[in-house]
Backbone as JSON Lines, residues from 0, in Angstrom:
{"i":0,"aa":"X","n":[136.63,44.11,124.73],"ca":[135.51,44.6,123.96],"c":[134.25,44.57,124.84]}
{"i":1,"aa":"X","n":[133.55,45.71,124.9],"ca":[132.36,45.8,125.75],"c":[131.11,45.48,124.91]}
{"i":2,"aa":"X","n":[130.65,44.21,125.02],"ca":[129.48,43.75,124.22],"c":[128.19,44.43,124.66]}
{"i":3,"aa":"X","n":[128.11,44.82,125.93],"ca":[126.91,45.48,126.43],"c":[126.71,46.83,125.73]}
{"i":4,"aa":"X","n":[127.81,47.6,125.58],"ca":[127.73,48.89,124.9],"c":[127.38,48.7,123.42]}
{"i":5,"aa":"X","n":[128.0,47.69,122.79],"ca":[127.73,47.42,121.37],"c":[126.27,47.07,121.14]}
{"i":6,"aa":"X","n":[125.68,46.23,122.01],"ca":[124.27,45.84,121.83],"c":[123.36,47.04,122.08]}
{"i":7,"aa":"X","n":[123.79,47.94,123.01],"ca":[122.99,49.14,123.27],"c":[123.01,50.06,122.04]}
{"i":8,"aa":"X","n":[124.18,50.2,121.41],"ca":[124.3,51.03,120.21],"c":[123.45,50.44,119.09]}
{"i":9,"aa":"X","n":[123.51,49.1,118.93],"ca":[122.69,48.42,117.91],"c":[121.21,48.65,118.15]}
{"i":10,"aa":"X","n":[120.79,48.58,119.41],"ca":[119.38,48.8,119.76],"c":[118.96,50.23,119.45]}
{"i":11,"aa":"X","n":[119.86,51.21,119.75],"ca":[119.56,52.6,119.46],"c":[119.43,52.83,117.96]}
{"i":12,"aa":"X","n":[120.28,52.17,117.16],"ca":[120.2,52.32,115.7],"c":[118.87,51.79,115.17]}
{"i":13,"aa":"X","n":[118.4,50.68,115.74],"ca":[117.11,50.12,115.32],"c":[115.98,51.09,115.64]}
{"i":14,"aa":"X","n":[116.03,51.7,116.84],"ca":[115.0,52.66,117.22],"c":[115.0,53.86,116.27]}
{"i":15,"aa":"X","n":[116.19,54.37,115.96],"ca":[116.31,55.51,115.06],"c":[115.78,55.15,113.68]}
{"i":16,"aa":"X","n":[116.12,53.95,113.19],"ca":[115.65,53.5,111.88],"c":[114.13,53.45,111.83]}
{"i":17,"aa":"X","n":[113.52,52.89,112.87],"ca":[112.05,52.79,112.93],"c":[111.43,54.18,112.93]}
{"i":18,"aa":"X","n":[111.98,55.09,113.72],"ca":[111.45,56.47,113.79],"c":[111.57,57.16,112.44]}
{"i":19,"aa":"X","n":[112.71,57.0,111.76],"ca":[112.91,57.62,110.45],"c":[111.93,57.04,109.44]}
{"i":20,"aa":"X","n":[111.74,55.72,109.45],"ca":[110.81,55.09,108.5],"c":[109.37,55.57,108.74]}
{"i":21,"aa":"X","n":[108.97,55.68,110.0],"ca":[107.63,56.2,110.3],"c":[107.48,57.63,109.82]}
{"i":22,"aa":"X","n":[108.52,58.43,110.01],"ca":[108.49,59.82,109.55],"c":[108.34,59.91,108.04]}
{"i":23,"aa":"X","n":[109.06,59.02,107.32],"ca":[108.96,59.0,105.85],"c":[107.55,58.61,105.43]}
{"i":24,"aa":"X","n":[107.01,57.57,106.06],"ca":[105.65,57.12,105.72],"c":[104.63,58.23,105.92]}
{"i":25,"aa":"X","n":[104.72,58.92,107.04],"ca":[103.74,59.97,107.35],"c":[103.86,61.13,106.38]}
{"i":26,"aa":"X","n":[105.08,61.44,105.9],"ca":[105.23,62.59,105.02],"c":[105.0,62.28,103.55]}
{"i":27,"aa":"X","n":[105.02,61.0,103.14],"ca":[104.84,60.73,101.71],"c":[103.46,60.23,101.34]}
{"i":28,"aa":"X","n":[102.57,60.04,102.32],"ca":[101.24,59.55,102.01],"c":[100.24,60.68,102.23]}
{"i":29,"aa":"X","n":[99.92,61.42,101.16],"ca":[99.04,62.59,101.33],"c":[97.57,62.22,101.36]}
{"i":30,"aa":"X","n":[96.78,63.07,102.01],"ca":[95.32,63.03,101.91],"c":[94.92,64.29,101.19]}
{"i":31,"aa":"X","n":[93.64,64.61,101.23],"ca":[93.19,65.83,100.59],"c":[93.73,67.07,101.28]}
{"i":32,"aa":"X","n":[94.06,66.98,102.57],"ca":[94.57,68.17,103.24],"c":[95.57,67.84,104.34]}
{"i":33,"aa":"X","n":[96.18,66.7,104.29],"ca":[97.12,66.34,105.35],"c":[97.77,65.02,105.02]}
{"i":34,"aa":"X","n":[98.08,64.25,106.06],"ca":[98.76,62.99,105.85],"c":[98.15,61.93,106.75]}
{"i":35,"aa":"X","n":[98.07,60.7,106.24],"ca":[97.54,59.62,107.03],"c":[98.12,58.3,106.54]}
{"i":36,"aa":"X","n":[98.0,57.29,107.35],"ca":[98.49,55.98,106.96],"c":[97.44,55.29,106.1]}
{"i":37,"aa":"X","n":[97.88,54.52,105.09],"ca":[96.91,53.88,104.2],"c":[96.13,52.77,104.9]}
{"i":38,"aa":"X","n":[94.95,52.47,104.35],"ca":[94.14,51.38,104.86],"c":[93.81,50.45,103.71]}
{"i":39,"aa":"X","n":[93.61,49.18,104.02],"ca":[93.23,48.24,102.98],"c":[91.78,48.46,102.6]}
{"i":40,"aa":"X","n":[91.39,47.94,101.44],"ca":[90.0,48.05,101.02],"c":[89.09,47.36,102.02]}
{"i":41,"aa":"X","n":[89.54,46.26,102.6],"ca":[88.72,45.55,103.59],"c":[88.52,46.41,104.84]}
{"i":42,"aa":"X","n":[89.58,47.07,105.32],"ca":[89.45,47.96,106.49],"c":[88.46,49.08,106.2]}
{"i":43,"aa":"X","n":[88.55,49.67,105.02],"ca":[87.63,50.75,104.66],"c":[86.2,50.24,104.56]}
{"i":44,"aa":"X","n":[86.03,49.03,104.03],"ca":[84.7,48.44,103.9],"c":[84.07,48.25,105.28]}
{"i":45,"aa":"X","n":[84.85,47.71,106.22],"ca":[84.32,47.43,107.55],"c":[84.03,48.72,108.32]}
{"i":46,"aa":"X","n":[84.88,49.75,108.17],"ca":[84.77,50.98,108.97],"c":[83.67,51.93,108.53]}
{"i":47,"aa":"X","n":[83.18,51.81,107.3],"ca":[82.22,52.78,106.79],"c":[80.84,52.17,106.61]}
{"i":48,"aa":"X","n":[79.81,52.97,106.93],"ca":[78.43,52.49,106.87],"c":[77.9,52.41,105.44]}
{"i":49,"aa":"X","n":[78.29,53.37,104.62],"ca":[77.78,53.45,103.26],"c":[78.95,53.7,102.33]}
{"i":50,"aa":"X","n":[79.05,52.9,101.27],"ca":[80.1,53.08,100.27],"c":[79.41,53.14,98.91]}
{"i":51,"aa":"X","n":[79.64,54.23,98.19],"ca":[79.03,54.38,96.88],"c":[80.05,54.87,95.86]}
{"i":52,"aa":"X","n":[79.75,54.6,94.6],"ca":[80.46,55.21,93.48],"c":[79.49,56.26,92.97]}
{"i":53,"aa":"X","n":[79.88,57.53,93.01],"ca":[78.95,58.59,92.65],"c":[79.58,59.73,91.9]}
{"i":54,"aa":"X","n":[78.71,60.59,91.38],"ca":[79.14,61.77,90.62],"c":[78.6,63.01,91.29]}
{"i":55,"aa":"X","n":[79.47,64.0,91.49],"ca":[79.06,65.27,92.11],"c":[78.27,66.08,91.09]}
{"i":56,"aa":"X","n":[77.01,66.4,91.42],"ca":[76.19,67.18,90.48],"c":[75.97,68.63,90.95]}
{"i":57,"aa":"X","n":[76.21,68.9,92.23],"ca":[76.08,70.28,92.73],"c":[76.79,70.4,94.07]}
{"i":58,"aa":"X","n":[77.19,71.61,94.41],"ca":[77.8,71.86,95.73],"c":[77.37,73.22,96.25]}
{"i":59,"aa":"X","n":[77.2,73.3,97.57],"ca":[76.81,74.55,98.22],"c":[77.56,74.68,99.54]}
{"i":60,"aa":"X","n":[78.01,75.88,99.85],"ca":[78.67,76.1,101.13],"c":[77.59,76.09,102.21]}
{"i":61,"aa":"X","n":[77.77,75.25,103.2],"ca":[76.78,75.12,104.28],"c":[77.11,76.06,105.43]}
{"i":62,"aa":"X","n":[78.37,76.15,105.8],"ca":[78.76,77.07,106.87],"c":[80.14,77.62,106.57]}
{"i":63,"aa":"X","n":[80.38,78.85,106.94],"ca":[81.66,79.5,106.68],"c":[82.06,80.3,107.91]}
{"i":64,"aa":"X","n":[82.04,81.6,107.82],"ca":[82.36,82.57,108.87],"c":[83.4,82.04,109.86]}
{"i":65,"aa":"X","n":[83.1,82.12,111.17],"ca":[84.05,81.7,112.2],"c":[84.01,80.19,112.46]}
{"i":66,"aa":"X","n":[82.98,79.55,111.93],"ca":[82.87,78.11,112.15],"c":[83.8,77.36,111.2]}
{"i":67,"aa":"X","n":[83.89,76.03,111.42],"ca":[84.64,75.18,110.5],"c":[83.88,75.16,109.18]}
{"i":68,"aa":"X","n":[84.56,75.44,108.05],"ca":[83.84,75.44,106.77],"c":[83.34,74.04,106.4]}
{"i":69,"aa":"X","n":[82.07,73.95,105.99],"ca":[81.46,72.69,105.58],"c":[80.75,72.92,104.25]}
{"i":70,"aa":"X","n":[80.92,72.0,103.32],"ca":[80.26,72.08,102.02],"c":[79.29,70.92,101.87]}
{"i":71,"aa":"X","n":[78.12,71.22,101.31],"ca":[77.09,70.22,101.03],"c":[77.19,69.83,99.55]}
{"i":72,"aa":"X","n":[77.16,68.53,99.27],"ca":[77.27,68.05,97.89],"c":[76.06,67.2,97.52]}
{"i":73,"aa":"X","n":[75.5,67.44,96.33],"ca":[74.48,66.56,95.77],"c":[75.21,65.52,94.93]}
{"i":74,"aa":"X","n":[75.0,64.26,95.26],"ca":[75.7,63.17,94.6],"c":[74.71,62.27,93.87]}
{"i":75,"aa":"X","n":[74.96,62.03,92.59],"ca":[74.18,61.03,91.85],"c":[74.84,59.68,92.09]}
{"i":76,"aa":"X","n":[74.08,58.72,92.61],"ca":[74.64,57.4,92.91],"c":[74.69,56.59,91.62]}
{"i":77,"aa":"X","n":[75.9,56.22,91.2],"ca":[76.09,55.42,90.0],"c":[76.12,53.93,90.33]}
{"i":78,"aa":"X","n":[76.63,53.61,91.53],"ca":[76.67,52.22,91.98],"c":[76.83,52.18,93.49]}
{"i":79,"aa":"X","n":[76.1,51.29,94.15],"ca":[76.24,51.12,95.59],"c":[77.13,49.9,95.86]}
{"i":80,"aa":"X","n":[78.04,50.06,96.79],"ca":[78.96,48.98,97.15],"c":[78.57,48.39,98.5]}
{"i":81,"aa":"X","n":[78.25,49.25,99.45],"ca":[77.84,48.8,100.78],"c":[76.74,49.72,101.28]}
{"i":82,"aa":"X","n":[75.74,49.12,101.92],"ca":[74.62,49.89,102.41],"c":[73.59,50.09,101.32]}
{"i":83,"aa":"X","n":[72.47,50.69,101.67],"ca":[71.41,50.91,100.7],"c":[70.66,52.19,101.05]}
{"i":84,"aa":"X","n":[70.69,53.16,100.14],"ca":[69.99,54.41,100.39],"c":[68.58,54.41,99.81]}
{"i":85,"aa":"X","n":[68.28,53.46,98.93],"ca":[66.99,53.35,98.24],"c":[66.68,54.62,97.44]}
{"i":86,"aa":"X","n":[67.7,55.37,97.09],"ca":[67.56,56.58,96.28],"c":[68.65,56.55,95.22]}
{"i":87,"aa":"X","n":[68.45,57.35,94.16],"ca":[69.53,57.44,93.17],"c":[70.33,58.73,93.34]}
{"i":88,"aa":"X","n":[69.99,59.49,94.4],"ca":[70.71,60.72,94.71],"c":[70.8,60.88,96.22]}
{"i":89,"aa":"X","n":[71.88,61.47,96.7],"ca":[72.08,61.64,98.14],"c":[72.79,62.97,98.38]}
{"i":90,"aa":"X","n":[72.51,63.61,99.51],"ca":[73.22,64.82,99.91],"c":[74.22,64.43,100.99]}
{"i":91,"aa":"X","n":[75.47,64.82,100.79],"ca":[76.52,64.5,101.76],"c":[77.26,65.77,102.14]}
{"i":92,"aa":"X","n":[77.93,65.73,103.29],"ca":[78.68,66.89,103.77],"c":[80.16,66.57,103.85]}
{"i":93,"aa":"X","n":[80.98,67.57,103.56],"ca":[82.42,67.42,103.66],"c":[83.04,68.62,104.34]}
{"i":94,"aa":"X","n":[84.09,68.4,105.09],"ca":[84.81,69.5,105.74],"c":[85.58,70.28,104.69]}
{"i":95,"aa":"X","n":[85.57,71.59,104.85],"ca":[86.32,72.45,103.94],"c":[85.43,73.1,102.9]}
{"i":96,"aa":"X","n":[85.97,74.14,102.26],"ca":[85.24,74.88,101.23],"c":[86.25,75.48,100.26]}
{"i":97,"aa":"X","n":[85.88,75.5,98.98],"ca":[86.77,76.09,97.97],"c":[87.04,77.56,98.25]}
{"i":98,"aa":"X","n":[86.05,78.27,98.78],"ca":[86.18,79.71,99.02],"c":[86.84,80.05,100.35]}
{"i":99,"aa":"X","n":[87.08,79.06,101.18],"ca":[87.58,79.33,102.53],"c":[89.08,79.63,102.51]}
{"i":100,"aa":"X","n":[89.48,80.55,103.37],"ca":[90.91,80.86,103.5],"c":[91.57,79.96,104.54]}
{"i":101,"aa":"X","n":[90.73,79.31,105.39],"ca":[91.3,78.44,106.42],"c":[91.15,76.98,106.02]}
{"i":102,"aa":"X","n":[92.19,76.21,106.31],"ca":[92.15,74.77,106.04],"c":[91.9,74.04,107.34]}
{"i":103,"aa":"X","n":[91.23,72.89,107.24],"ca":[90.98,72.06,108.42],"c":[91.52,70.67,108.14]}
{"i":104,"aa":"X","n":[91.81,69.95,109.21],"ca":[92.3,68.57,109.04],"c":[91.21,67.73,108.39]}
{"i":105,"aa":"X","n":[91.64,66.79,107.58],"ca":[90.74,65.83,106.92],"c":[89.68,66.49,106.05]}
{"i":106,"aa":"X","n":[90.0,67.66,105.48],"ca":[89.01,68.29,104.62],"c":[88.88,67.51,103.31]}
{"i":107,"aa":"X","n":[87.69,67.51,102.76],"ca":[87.41,66.83,101.5],"c":[86.64,67.79,100.61]}
{"i":108,"aa":"X","n":[87.32,68.39,99.67],"ca":[86.7,69.35,98.76],"c":[86.53,68.67,97.4]}
{"i":109,"aa":"X","n":[85.28,68.57,96.94],"ca":[84.97,67.89,95.69],"c":[84.59,68.91,94.62]}
{"i":110,"aa":"X","n":[84.74,68.51,93.35],"ca":[84.39,69.37,92.23],"c":[83.15,68.84,91.52]}
{"i":111,"aa":"X","n":[82.31,69.74,91.03],"ca":[81.13,69.33,90.26],"c":[81.6,68.57,89.02]}
{"i":112,"aa":"X","n":[80.97,67.43,88.76],"ca":[81.33,66.58,87.62],"c":[82.3,65.46,87.99]}
{"i":113,"aa":"X","n":[82.91,65.56,89.15],"ca":[83.89,64.56,89.59],"c":[83.2,63.24,89.94]}
{"i":114,"aa":"X","n":[83.81,62.1,89.56],"ca":[83.32,60.78,89.93],"c":[84.25,60.2,90.98]}
{"i":115,"aa":"X","n":[83.67,59.67,92.05],"ca":[84.48,59.2,93.19],"c":[83.91,57.95,93.82]}
{"i":116,"aa":"X","n":[84.79,57.24,94.52],"ca":[84.35,56.22,95.46],"c":[84.27,56.94,96.8]}
{"i":117,"aa":"X","n":[83.07,56.99,97.37],"ca":[82.82,57.75,98.59],"c":[82.56,56.82,99.76]}
{"i":118,"aa":"X","n":[83.32,57.03,100.83],"ca":[83.13,56.3,102.08],"c":[82.39,57.24,103.01]}
{"i":119,"aa":"X","n":[81.21,56.82,103.48],"ca":[80.34,57.72,104.24],"c":[79.92,57.11,105.56]}
{"i":120,"aa":"X","n":[79.82,57.98,106.56],"ca":[79.29,57.58,107.87],"c":[78.23,58.59,108.28]}
{"i":121,"aa":"X","n":[77.15,58.09,108.87],"ca":[76.05,58.96,109.27],"c":[76.3,59.51,110.67]}
{"i":122,"aa":"X","n":[76.11,60.81,110.8],"ca":[76.27,61.48,112.1],"c":[74.96,61.37,112.89]}
{"i":123,"aa":"X","n":[75.02,61.76,114.15],"ca":[73.83,61.7,115.01],"c":[72.67,62.53,114.47]}
{"i":124,"aa":"X","n":[73.0,63.63,113.76],"ca":[71.94,64.49,113.22],"c":[71.35,63.95,111.91]}
{"i":125,"aa":"X","n":[71.82,62.78,111.46],"ca":[71.29,62.16,110.25],"c":[72.05,62.5,108.98]}
{"i":126,"aa":"X","n":[72.98,63.45,109.04],"ca":[73.76,63.83,107.86],"c":[74.85,62.8,107.57]}
{"i":127,"aa":"X","n":[75.11,62.59,106.28],"ca":[76.2,61.71,105.86],"c":[77.45,62.53,105.66]}
{"i":128,"aa":"X","n":[78.56,62.15,106.33],"ca":[79.83,62.86,106.21],"c":[80.83,62.04,105.4]}
{"i":129,"aa":"X","n":[81.59,62.74,104.57],"ca":[82.58,62.09,103.7],"c":[83.84,61.75,104.51]}
{"i":130,"aa":"X","n":[84.3,60.53,104.36],"ca":[85.58,60.14,104.95],"c":[86.7,60.72,104.09]}
{"i":131,"aa":"X","n":[87.8,61.15,104.72],"ca":[88.93,61.66,103.92],"c":[89.59,60.58,103.07]}
{"i":132,"aa":"X","n":[89.21,59.32,103.29],"ca":[89.76,58.23,102.48],"c":[89.05,58.1,101.13]}
{"i":133,"aa":"X","n":[87.96,58.85,100.91],"ca":[87.28,58.84,99.62],"c":[88.24,59.3,98.54]}
{"i":134,"aa":"X","n":[88.09,58.77,97.32],"ca":[89.03,59.16,96.27],"c":[88.39,59.12,94.89]}
{"i":135,"aa":"X","n":[88.88,59.99,93.97],"ca":[88.38,59.98,92.59],"c":[88.67,58.63,91.94]}
{"i":136,"aa":"X","n":[87.72,58.15,91.15],"ca":[87.89,56.85,90.52],"c":[86.93,56.71,89.36]}
{"i":137,"aa":"X","n":[86.94,55.53,88.74],"ca":[85.96,55.22,87.7],"c":[85.36,53.86,88.0]}
{"i":138,"aa":"X","n":[84.31,53.51,87.29],"ca":[83.58,52.28,87.6],"c":[84.43,51.04,87.35]}
{"i":139,"aa":"X","n":[85.35,51.11,86.39],"ca":[86.2,49.95,86.1],"c":[87.09,49.64,87.31]}
{"i":140,"aa":"X","n":[87.68,50.67,87.89],"ca":[88.52,50.46,89.08],"c":[87.68,49.91,90.22]}
{"i":141,"aa":"X","n":[86.48,50.47,90.38],"ca":[85.59,50.01,91.45],"c":[85.32,48.52,91.33]}
{"i":142,"aa":"X","n":[84.96,48.06,90.14],"ca":[84.61,46.65,89.95],"c":[85.81,45.72,90.06]}
{"i":143,"aa":"X","n":[86.96,46.15,89.57],"ca":[88.12,45.25,89.59],"c":[88.85,45.26,90.92]}
{"i":144,"aa":"X","n":[88.84,46.4,91.62],"ca":[89.64,46.52,92.83],"c":[88.84,46.59,94.12]}
{"i":145,"aa":"X","n":[87.64,47.14,94.05],"ca":[87.0,47.45,95.32],"c":[85.84,46.56,95.72]}
{"i":146,"aa":"X","n":[85.16,45.94,94.77],"ca":[84.1,45.02,95.17],"c":[84.81,43.73,95.57]}
{"i":147,"aa":"X","n":[84.9,43.52,96.87],"ca":[85.72,42.45,97.44],"c":[85.01,41.11,97.35]}
{"i":148,"aa":"X","n":[85.79,40.05,97.48],"ca":[85.21,38.71,97.39],"c":[84.22,38.51,98.52]}
{"i":149,"aa":"X","n":[83.09,37.87,98.23],"ca":[82.07,37.68,99.27],"c":[82.58,36.87,100.46]}
{"i":150,"aa":"X","n":[83.46,35.93,100.21],"ca":[83.99,35.11,101.31],"c":[84.87,35.95,102.23]}
{"i":151,"aa":"X","n":[85.68,36.84,101.64],"ca":[86.54,37.73,102.43],"c":[85.7,38.63,103.33]}
{"i":152,"aa":"X","n":[84.62,39.17,102.77],"ca":[83.73,40.03,103.54],"c":[83.03,39.25,104.66]}
{"i":153,"aa":"X","n":[82.58,38.05,104.33],"ca":[81.89,37.2,105.3],"c":[82.81,36.86,106.48]}
{"i":154,"aa":"X","n":[84.06,36.52,106.16],"ca":[85.04,36.18,107.2],"c":[85.44,37.4,108.03]}
{"i":155,"aa":"X","n":[85.25,38.6,107.46],"ca":[85.55,39.84,108.2],"c":[84.38,40.26,109.08]}
{"i":156,"aa":"X","n":[83.29,39.48,109.05],"ca":[82.16,39.76,109.92],"c":[81.04,40.56,109.29]}
{"i":157,"aa":"X","n":[81.1,40.77,107.97],"ca":[80.02,41.48,107.29],"c":[78.83,40.54,107.15]}
{"i":158,"aa":"X","n":[77.64,40.94,107.6],"ca":[76.46,40.06,107.48],"c":[76.15,39.73,106.01]}
{"i":159,"aa":"X","n":[75.66,38.53,105.78],"ca":[75.34,38.09,104.42],"c":[74.38,39.02,103.71]}
{"i":160,"aa":"X","n":[73.47,39.63,104.45],"ca":[72.47,40.53,103.85],"c":[73.12,41.8,103.28]}
{"i":161,"aa":"X","n":[74.34,42.13,103.71],"ca":[75.02,43.35,103.25],"c":[76.02,43.08,102.14]}
{"i":162,"aa":"X","n":[76.25,41.82,101.81],"ca":[77.25,41.49,100.8],"c":[76.67,41.69,99.42]}
{"i":163,"aa":"X","n":[77.4,42.43,98.58],"ca":[76.97,42.69,97.21],"c":[78.03,42.2,96.24]}
{"i":164,"aa":"X","n":[77.58,41.82,95.06],"ca":[78.48,41.35,94.0],"c":[78.61,42.42,92.93]}
{"i":165,"aa":"X","n":[79.51,42.18,91.97],"ca":[79.6,43.07,90.81],"c":[78.24,43.1,90.13]}
{"i":166,"aa":"X","n":[77.99,44.17,89.4],"ca":[76.65,44.42,88.86],"c":[76.07,43.28,88.04]}
{"i":167,"aa":"X","n":[76.89,42.48,87.35],"ca":[76.38,41.4,86.5],"c":[76.16,40.09,87.27]}
{"i":168,"aa":"X","n":[76.54,40.05,88.55],"ca":[76.47,38.81,89.33],"c":[75.44,38.89,90.44]}
{"i":169,"aa":"X","n":[75.1,37.72,90.96],"ca":[74.07,37.61,92.01],"c":[74.67,36.87,93.2]}
{"i":170,"aa":"X","n":[74.4,37.36,94.42],"ca":[74.93,36.7,95.61],"c":[74.06,35.49,95.97]}
{"i":171,"aa":"X","n":[74.73,34.41,96.4],"ca":[74.03,33.19,96.83],"c":[74.8,32.62,98.01]}
{"i":172,"aa":"X","n":[74.2,31.66,98.71],"ca":[74.84,31.05,99.88],"c":[74.88,29.54,99.71]}
{"i":173,"aa":"X","n":[76.06,28.97,99.9],"ca":[76.22,27.51,99.75],"c":[75.35,26.79,100.77]}
{"i":174,"aa":"X","n":[74.74,25.7,100.34],"ca":[73.87,24.91,101.23],"c":[74.67,24.21,102.32]}
{"i":175,"aa":"X","n":[75.91,23.82,102.02],"ca":[76.71,23.05,102.97],"c":[77.23,23.87,104.14]}
{"i":176,"aa":"X","n":[77.74,25.08,103.86],"ca":[78.35,25.87,104.95],"c":[77.84,27.3,105.03]}
{"i":177,"aa":"X","n":[76.91,27.66,104.16],"ca":[76.31,29.01,104.11],"c":[77.3,30.11,103.75]}
{"i":178,"aa":"X","n":[78.45,29.75,103.16],"ca":[79.4,30.76,102.69],"c":[78.8,31.45,101.46]}
{"i":179,"aa":"X","n":[78.99,32.78,101.35],"ca":[78.45,33.5,100.19],"c":[79.33,33.31,98.95]}
{"i":180,"aa":"X","n":[78.69,33.32,97.8],"ca":[79.38,33.25,96.5],"c":[78.68,34.2,95.53]}
{"i":181,"aa":"X","n":[79.42,34.66,94.53],"ca":[78.84,35.49,93.48],"c":[78.74,34.66,92.21]}
{"i":182,"aa":"X","n":[77.55,34.63,91.62],"ca":[77.29,33.77,90.47],"c":[76.58,34.54,89.36]}
{"i":183,"aa":"X","n":[76.77,34.06,88.12],"ca":[75.99,34.6,87.02],"c":[74.55,34.11,87.19]}
{"i":184,"aa":"X","n":[73.57,34.81,86.63],"ca":[72.18,34.36,86.77],"c":[71.96,32.92,86.28]}
{"i":185,"aa":"X","n":[72.65,32.54,85.19],"ca":[72.49,31.17,84.65],"c":[73.02,30.13,85.64]}
{"i":186,"aa":"X","n":[74.21,30.38,86.18],"ca":[74.81,29.44,87.14],"c":[73.97,29.39,88.41]}
{"i":187,"aa":"X","n":[73.46,30.54,88.83],"ca":[72.6,30.59,90.02],"c":[71.41,29.65,89.85]}
{"i":188,"aa":"X","n":[70.73,29.72,88.69],"ca":[69.55,28.87,88.44],"c":[69.91,27.39,88.51]}
{"i":189,"aa":"X","n":[71.01,27.01,87.84],"ca":[71.42,25.59,87.8],"c":[71.75,25.07,89.2]}
{"i":190,"aa":"X","n":[72.53,25.84,89.97],"ca":[72.93,25.39,91.3],"c":[71.76,25.41,92.28]}
{"i":191,"aa":"X","n":[70.83,26.33,92.08],"ca":[69.65,26.38,92.93],"c":[68.78,25.14,92.69]}
{"i":192,"aa":"X","n":[68.63,24.75,91.43],"ca":[67.86,23.55,91.1],"c":[68.48,22.31,91.71]}
{"i":193,"aa":"X","n":[69.81,22.26,91.76],"ca":[70.5,21.1,92.34],"c":[70.61,21.18,93.86]}
{"i":194,"aa":"X","n":[70.1,22.29,94.41],"ca":[70.1,22.54,95.87],"c":[71.51,22.67,96.45]}
{"i":195,"aa":"X","n":[72.44,23.13,95.6],"ca":[73.8,23.39,96.08],"c":[73.89,24.75,96.74]}
{"i":196,"aa":"X","n":[72.95,25.64,96.41],"ca":[72.91,26.96,97.03],"c":[71.51,27.24,97.53]}
{"i":197,"aa":"X","n":[71.42,28.24,98.45],"ca":[70.1,28.66,98.99],"c":[69.65,29.92,98.3]}
């Protein structure tokens, strides 16, 4: 019995299995216009400059013709998760257009009235571009699934000044180790008086 040949066959089967599994993953995880591997909420939080829960109130085609189609969207900010625009409305850009006959990779076409969790990054020209990882959602999902624990964010390297809590809670920092916590206003007052938080 040739054990060397058997181990080589076993190794080849493992390689084939891995390739097949990767192929399945790539073909069953759709985006708005293609396929990509999923990311955790923490990865998305770290990778994007601005994260908001918003509603599309208007859309306009910004460029069409021979260029890559781009659509401009007016978004009403319903809740901010990361970053601060200091406005209740923002204009963002997305690749693709409803009227376009050509599709582009990572296009994000939104509908007026749609509510979404939007992951945004600012380009050199100052425009905010939509990440293809943005997705339709509601505020309940946002609060239960996407506003991550302050300690998890802190350990991932997010500065304390950028950490936000659910809308009814207030961020505070423990006096002993400066770890962030989310507290109700009543608990915040009590712990602040006892000097347990800063």
